[in-house]
Residue, then its C-alpha position, 0 to 999 in steps of 0.5 A: m519403674s512405671n506408674t499407669v493411668i488407665i482411664g476410659a477414653q470413650w463415654g464408660d463401659e470400656g472394659k477398664g475393669k480387666v485391664v487394670d486386672l490385667l495390670s495390677a500383676e506387674s503392681a505393688v498398689i492399685v488406687r481408685f481416684q474419682g467416683g463412685n458407686n455408680a460405676g461397675h467393673t467387671i472382672k473373668v477369670k477362669g469363667k468366674q466373673t466379679i462385679l466390682h463398684l467401689i473396691p479397685s480391681g486389683i483386689l484380685h491378685d494376693d499381694k498387692v496393697c488397693l486403696i481408695g482415694n480421697g478423690v472418690v466418694c464412698d458409700p460405707y454401707v456398700f462398701l461393707e456388702e463388697v467386702d462381704q462378697l469379696a470375703a465369701q469368694g474366699v478373697n483377702v480384704s484384710p485392712e492390710r491390703l486394703k485401704i480407705s483415705k481418710k480424706t475420702q467423702l461419704i455417701l449417706p441415705y440424704h444424699k441417695a434420695i436428693d439424687a432421687a428426688r431430683e432426677s424424678k422431678l426432671a420428669g422428660k428431662k433426666i440426666g440418667t443419674t444412678g441414683r447412688g447419690i453421687g453428685p449429691c455428695y460432691e455438692d456436698k464437698a465443693c460446699r465444704v458441709g461434707i462427711r469425710a471417712t475420719d469423721l467416723t473417728k469423731p462421734q461428736l462431730l460426726h453427729d453435729k455435721i449429719c444435723h448441720a446437713l439434713q437442715e437444708k437436705n430436709a427443706l428440699l426434699t419436703g419442701l421442693y420435692g414433697q418427700p418426707a424428711l429423713d430422721a438425723e438420729k436415725i442416720y447417725a446411729d446406723l454410722l454409728a453401728i458400722a463405723p468400727r468395721i469402716t475405721p480401721y480400713l481408715a489410712d494415710a493413703s498419699t503417704i502410701v502412695g508417694n512411699a511406694w513410688e520412692k521406692g520405685q514400686n509400681v503404682l496403678f492408678e484406676g479410673a471409672q466412667g470415661t472421658h466424654l463423662d468428664i464434669d469439665h470436659g465431657t458433653y456437659p450436662f449428661v457427664t458424671s459428677s468428677n473429673t474422669v480425665a487422667g490429669n486428676a489421678s495425682a489430685g485423686c490420691g494426693i500424689s505428684p503429677r510427676a510421678l505418673d508416667r504411663i496413660v494407658g487409654i481403655v477404648k471399647a472397639y465400636t462405641t457405647r453410651v448409657g442414659a441421654g446425651a447426643f451420640p453422634t455414631e449411635q445405630l437405632n437398627d440392627t447393627g445397633e440391636y447385635l452390638r448390644n447382645k453380641g457385647f452383652e451390653f447391658g450396665a454393672t451397676t443398674g443392668r440399663p441396656r447401653r446405646c450402641g453404635w460404631l467407633d468414633i474417632v472424633l471423641l478418641r482424637e480429643s480423648v488423645r489431646l485431654n489424656g496424654l494417652t501414650d497406648i490404647a487398650l483395645t476391648k471387645l474386638d471380638v465382638l464385632q465378628n458376623l458384621p460384614a462391613l466395619q463403620i469408622c467415624v473419622g469425622y463430623e460435619y458441622q455447620g459446613e465444615v468438617i471438624q476433627y474433634p467434637p464441637q465445644e458448645e452445649g448440645a452442639l455434639g447433637e447437630v453434627t453428621p459423622i462422617y464414615e470410613e468403610m473397613e472390611g468385616f471379618i467373619e472368623d472366631i478371634s476369641t482363642c487367638t493368643r497372638w497378633e499373628d493369629l488375628p486375621d488381615t481384616v481385624q489386623a487391619y481395623v487396629q491398625r486403621i485405629e492406630e493411624l488415625t489417633g496416632v496412638h499404639v494399640s498396646l493391648v487387645s482383648v478377644g473376650p470377657d477372660r483375663e487369658q483372652t488378652i493379646l499384649r504388643 
């Protein structure tokens, strides 16, 4: 038995969807434990691409149970859109194999309205939110006024909660942001109309995961975003609204930390970032443009172009420490083809000293100077390689150097977007 947590070890967009899809084959239950539909997981199987935002990537395997955990914030309308999209593709999305924790918080129209109005007000100081209402929903959860999925089964409670929430939300929308007030009765009626489609999916996710663990079945815990977008440990304030580190897998679905056996960090062979915030190895030049176009670095959720740069080992060391990585899944290695030399950031110069971990003060990451180690590039097409031995020596050396610098074994190497373009070590 091996229960596995999959997390992003950089700033998200590392290719978690493909790895979750691969590892789902050996798991009985796949559970998403944090984030919302601000994340986009792309899976490509035999040339066919599927992009998921809420539903765990394991849904593409017919015999798996997929759960949306209590740590997730769920937009019910987006959930139903994904259900319909998958059903149209012939995927079984029945409540027998797809379930939502009764404790999952719901994103409602006022969360999205507040999100958009707040970001617009920030003007030149934008955080870079996707505008999906994620942050405001987590705020309501922390303030203990959130609406949970199970509330859909209690119409009067649902009505009272919406009316209560809009007293404050409308005051903010009209008084501070100059936006029109929202109609509580319309929001309630619209939600009540889709409730019959949502409620069959509600379940006690904690018990399902716990029972699977006790039976010796494998459970796969799927995270979203990346370690350095963690609300506590990321590059605050340019972070997401939840804890993205592996330790949140237990809290985000209701299972003991003792159940977490293996922690796989997904690492892109270079580094990308979306939105604002410091990025020490960013390449605002032809190299950055090459990586963006060759790697098709555009957000699966927003379509925004990603900022691109060299691999940053300093960030990865922090990810290893924060998550306790047991192994690394290295993705998009093929994108580095035809670059004459590869740079790896092995340290930072900060305030006259060389440091091996990111500085902790707010904004300090923007004050560091990366220290690079150069490695030989490669021109060979590695996208058809199926064994470690097939990879050119220069490519093997790059992977092995990552292992030496992080102290973590690279157990999986992705050489293309398709499920089959993967080398297991």
